[in-house]
C-alpha positions in Angstrom: -13.2 -5.1 -17.0 -10.6 -4.7 -14.0 -6.9 -5.6 -14.5 -6.0 -8.0 -11.6 -2.6 -7.7 -10.2 -3.5 -10.2 -7.3 -3.6 -13.6 -8.9 -1.4 -16.1 -10.5 2.1 -16.2 -11.2 4.6 -13.3 -10.7 5.0 -13.4 -14.5 1.3 -12.8 -15.0 1.8 -9.6 -12.9 4.6 -8.4 -14.8 2.9 -8.8 -18.3 0.0 -6.6 -16.5 2.5 -4.1 -15.3 4.1 -4.0 -19.0 0.8 -3.4 -20.2 0.2 -0.4 -17.9 3.6 1.2 -18.8 2.8 0.7 -22.5 -0.3 3.1 -22.3 0.4 6.6 -23.5 -2.6 8.6 -21.8 -1.7 9.1 -18.3 -5.6 9.6 -17.6 -6.5 6.7 -19.1 -9.5 4.7 -17.5 -7.3 1.4 -17.4 -5.6 3.0 -14.5 -8.9 3.3 -12.4 -9.8 -0.3 -13.2 -6.8 -1.8 -11.5 -7.7 -4.5 -8.9 -4.7 -4.8 -6.4 -6.6 -7.6 -4.3 -4.7 -8.1 -1.1 -1.2 -6.8 -2.1 -1.7 -4.0 0.0 -1.4 -6.2 3.0 1.6 -7.0 5.0 1.6 -9.7 7.6 4.4 -10.2 9.9 4.4 -12.9 12.7 6.9 -13.1 15.6 6.4 -16.0 17.9 7.3 -15.6 21.7 7.6 -11.7 21.9 8.8 -10.4 25.2 5.4 -8.8 25.7 2.3 -10.2 24.3 0.1 -8.0 22.1 3.1 -5.5 21.7 5.0 -3.7 18.8 8.7 -2.9 19.3 10.1 0.4 18.5 12.1 -1.0 15.4 8.6 -2.6 13.8 7.0 0.8 14.9 9.6 2.9 13.0 9.3 0.4 9.9 5.5 0.9 9.8 6.0 4.6 9.9 8.4 4.5 7.0 5.9 2.5 5.1 3.3 5.3 5.8 5.6 8.0 4.7 6.8 6.1 1.5 3.0 5.3 0.6 2.6 9.3 0.9 5.6 10.2 -1.1 4.3 7.6 -3.8 0.9 9.1 -3.9 2.4 12.6 -4.3 4.5 11.5 -7.2 1.7 9.9 -8.8 -0.2 13.1 -8.2 1.8 15.9 -9.0 4.9 14.3 -10.6 6.8 15.2 -7.4 7.3 13.4 -4.3 6.3 16.2 -2.1 4.0 14.8 0.7 2.9 18.2 1.6 1.0 18.6 -1.5 -1.3 16.0 -0.3 -4.7 17.0 1.1 -5.4 15.8 4.6 -8.4 14.0 3.0 -6.0 12.2 0.8 -3.7 11.2 3.8 -6.5 10.2 5.6 -7.6 7.7 2.8 -4.0 6.5 2.5 -3.4 5.7 6.4 -2.4 2.4 7.0 -3.9 0.4 9.7 -1.5 -1.9 12.1 -3.3 -4.8 14.0 -1.4 -6.5 16.8 -3.0 -9.7 17.7 -3.0 -11.3 21.2 -0.5 -14.0 22.4 2.2 -13.0 20.0 3.6 -10.2 18.2 1.3 -10.6 15.1 1.2 -7.7 13.0 -1.2 -7.1 10.1 -0.9 -4.0 7.9 -3.7 -3.2 5.4 -4.3 -0.2 3.0 -8.0 -1.0 3.1 -9.0 1.2 -0.1 -7.0 3.4 -2.6 -8.5 6.8 -3.5 -9.6 7.0 -6.9 -8.3 10.4 -7.4 -5.7 12.7 -5.8 
């Protein structure tokens, strides 16, 4: 059964995280059954931007930093070292975020659609 880290109160997620931290085997199947749901989604809405359907440099920089941090986290999880150069191009491709800018506003939605099952 999958461990859900997406529904309920924050205290429920904390209990699930504490359960995961208590697992001694770093290769436990429990880690493959985590269901993040929509946790890997960021939604930013800015009404009345100067240009419709646009992304400003500060937000672009923020999304690039988010991507960089995601690579570092994956590298840390895979090798114990936050060196993203150790990740294969395939893993990096699978970890790429998508930023959608909706028309009529600055409405940014960032999603990590699927997590790689292994590194």
